C-alpha positions in Angstrom: 0.0 0.0 0.0 1.4 3.4 -0.8 1.5 6.4 1.4 -1.5 8.2 -0.2 -3.8 5.3 0.4 -2.9 5.1 4.1 -3.4 8.9 4.5 -6.9 8.8 3.0 -7.9 5.7 5.0 -6.8 7.6 8.1 -8.8 10.7 7.5 -12.0 8.8 6.9 -11.4 6.6 10.1 -11.2 9.7 12.2 -13.8 11.9 10.3 -16.5 9.7 8.9 -18.7 10.9 6.1 -16.1 13.3 4.9 -16.3 15.8 7.8 -13.2 17.9 8.2 -11.4 19.2 11.4 -13.4 22.4 11.2 -16.1 22.4 13.8 -18.8 25.0 14.6 -21.9 26.6 13.0 -22.0 28.9 10.1 -23.8 32.2 10.1 -26.6 30.8 7.8 -27.2 27.9 10.1 -27.5 30.1 13.1 -29.8 32.4 11.3 -32.0 29.5 10.2 -32.2 28.2 13.7 -33.1 31.6 15.2 -35.7 32.2 12.6 -37.3 28.8 13.3 -37.2 29.4 17.0 -38.8 32.9 16.5 -41.6 31.5 14.5 -42.3 28.8 17.1 -42.3 31.4 19.9 -44.7 33.6 18.0 -47.1 30.8 17.5 -46.9 29.5 21.1 -47.2 32.8 23.0 -50.9 33.5 22.5 -51.9 30.0 23.4 -49.7 30.1 26.5 -51.1 33.5 27.6 -54.7 32.1 27.2 -53.7 29.1 29.4 -52.3 31.4 32.0 -55.3 33.5 32.0 -57.6 30.4 32.4 -55.5 29.2 35.2 -55.9 32.6 37.0 -59.6 32.5 36.6 -59.8 29.0 38.0 -57.5 30.0 40.8 -59.7 33.1 41.7 -62.8 30.9 41.7 -60.9 28.4 44.0 -59.8 31.1 46.4 -63.3 32.6 46.7 -64.8 29.3 47.2 -62.2 28.4 49.8 -62.9 31.8 51.6 -66.6 31.0 51.8 -66.0 27.6 53.1 -63.6 29.0 55.7 -66.3 31.4 56.9 -68.9 28.6 57.0 -66.5 26.4 59.1 -65.7 29.2 61.5 -69.3 29.7 62.0 -69.9 26.0 62.9 -66.7 25.9 65.1 -67.6 29.1 66.9 -71.1 28.4 67.3 -72.3 31.7 65.9 -73.6 33.3 62.7 -70.8 34.6 60.4 -71.5 36.8 57.5 -69.3 36.9 54.3 -69.3 40.0 52.2 -68.1 39.9 48.6 -67.2 43.3 47.2 -64.2 44.9 45.0 -62.9 41.4 44.4 -62.5 40.6 48.1 -64.2 38.4 50.6 -64.4 39.8 54.2 -66.1 38.4 57.1 -67.8 39.7 60.2 -67.8 39.6 63.2 -64.0 39.5 63.7 -62.5 36.0 63.8 -65.0 34.6 61.3 -62.3 34.1 58.7 -59.2 32.3 59.8 -56.8 34.4 57.7 -57.0 37.0 54.8 -57.6 34.8 51.7 -55.4 35.5 48.6 -57.5 37.1 46.1 -57.5 36.7 42.3 -55.0 38.7 40.1 -55.7 42.4 39.5 -57.1 41.8 36.0 -59.6 39.2 37.1 -63.2 40.6 37.9 -65.6 39.0 40.5 -69.2 39.7 40.1 -72.3 38.6 41.8 -75.4 37.4 40.0 -78.9 37.1 41.4 -78.0 38.7 44.8 -80.7 41.0 46.1 -78.3 43.2 48.0 -75.2 45.0 47.1 -72.5 44.3 48.2 -73.4 40.6 48.2 -73.7 39.0 51.7 -73.9 35.5 52.8 -74.7 34.6 56.3 -73.8 31.1 57.6 -75.5 29.9 60.8 -73.9 27.8 63.5 -75.1 24.7 61.7 -73.4 25.8 58.5 -76.7 26.7 56.7 -76.7 29.7 54.6 -79.0 32.8 54.5 -78.8 34.6 51.3 -81.0 37.4 49.8 -81.2 36.3 46.2 -83.5 36.6 43.3 -83.0 32.9 42.4 -81.5 29.8 43.9 -78.7 29.2 44.1 -76.6 32.4 44.6 -74.0 32.7 41.9 -70.5 34.4 42.0 -68.9 34.9 38.6 -65.1 35.0 38.1 -63.8 36.3 34.7 -61.0 38.2 33.0 -61.2 41.0 30.7 -60.7 40.0 27.1 -61.2 36.3 27.9 -64.3 34.2 27.1 -63.6 31.8 29.9 -65.7 32.3 33.0 -65.8 30.2 36.3 -68.5 30.5 38.9 -69.0 29.8 42.6 -72.5 28.8 43.6 -74.0 28.7 47.1 -77.3 26.9 47.8 -79.8 28.8 49.8 -80.6 27.1 53.1 -78.1 24.2 52.9 -75.0 26.3 52.4 -73.3 23.9 49.9 -70.6 25.8 48.2 -69.6 24.4 44.7 -67.6 25.8 41.8 -68.1 25.2 38.1 -68.1 26.6 34.6 -70.3 29.6 33.8 -71.9 29.9 30.3 -74.4 32.3 29.3 -76.5 32.7 32.4 -76.0 29.4 33.9 -73.4 27.8 36.2 -72.5 24.1 35.5 -71.1 22.7 38.8 -68.0 20.6 38.4 -68.3 16.9 39.7 
């Protein structure tokens, strides 16, 4: 075997498929990767933002439901009537001690509204038995949680009398409780 044949076989042994010793990316390859990444990010961002907003709405409904259940539990624990008031995206309770801690309320761009409550701000009284007394125009009382610019709505419903607090999806004028 001559020297040239040995040299060619040595190069292909260390650099298969004809690769050379030069390593790295060319400017064109980097530009192509950056372009593809930018396109994928532009496509994914609106979907991700909608998902974040839906999660904020669900979290807001969960926080309000939790606050109402806390007021109900404190009424039963303390053996007295506790009243929850829903106004300005917050849930407060009276008398003092009827809510164990200040609940975390929804994000600032989440709106909490009350439907079919006869009074403003909306109040819900829980007796020492956990029963609810609500002035409503229809049963059950409904609290709607939504975001501006997003069609997704969640709701919290409180049954008059029994005091059952449930959450669900709000569509049109009805709340469908989650199972």
